C-alpha positions as CSV (number, residue, x, y, z in Angstrom):
1,M,-14.1,7.1,-2.1
2,K,-10.7,7.6,0.2
3,E,-10.7,4.5,2.0
4,K,-11.6,2.6,-0.7
5,N,-8.4,3.4,-2.2
6,L,-6.6,3.1,0.7
7,S,-8.3,-0.1,1.4
8,I,-7.4,-1.4,-2.7
9,G,-4.0,-0.2,-1.8
10,A,-3.3,-2.1,1.6
11,G,-5.0,-5.2,-0.4
12,L,-1.8,-4.7,-2.8
13,G,0.5,-4.2,-0.8
14,L,-0.7,-7.5,1.4
15,L,-0.2,-9.5,-1.8
16,A,3.4,-8.1,-2.7
17,G,4.7,-8.6,0.6
18,I,3.5,-12.2,0.8
19,I,5.1,-13.0,-2.2
20,I,8.6,-10.9,-2.0
21,G,8.8,-12.5,1.5
22,S,7.9,-16.1,0.2
23,I,10.8,-15.9,-2.3
24,T,13.5,-13.5,0.4
25,E,12.2,-16.1,3.2
26,N,11.5,-13.3,5.9
27,I,8.3,-13.0,5.2
28,G,7.3,-11.0,8.8
29,L,8.8,-8.3,7.6
30,W,7.9,-7.9,4.1
31,I,4.3,-8.0,4.9
32,A,4.6,-5.0,7.2
33,L,6.9,-3.2,4.5
34,G,3.8,-3.9,1.9
35,L,1.3,-3.2,3.8
36,S,2.9,0.6,4.8
37,I,4.2,1.4,1.8
38,R,1.2,0.6,-0.7
39,A,-1.0,2.6,2.4
40,D,1.6,5.5,2.2
41,I,1.1,5.6,-2.0
42,G,-2.8,4.7,-1.9
43,G,-2.7,7.8,0.9
44,V,-0.7,10.2,-1.2
45,F,-2.9,9.7,-4.3
46,D,-6.1,10.4,-2.1
47,Q,-5.5,13.6,-1.7
48,E,-6.9,16.2,-3.4
49,K,-5.4,18.5,-5.9
50,P,-5.7,22.1,-5.3
51,N,-8.0,24.2,-7.2
52,N,-5.8,27.1,-9.4
53,N,-8.3,29.4,-10.2
């Protein structure tokens, strides 16, 4: 399940990077930033929360 969420985040980051890069005419920068930011966010949400029993 962890890999699935990470790949969804990377895919959304790629899409966002292409859109923002096309608007700002700097697609190379925004593809890299979009992938890294969304993959990091996906990794944070994949972390298991500690059980406080």
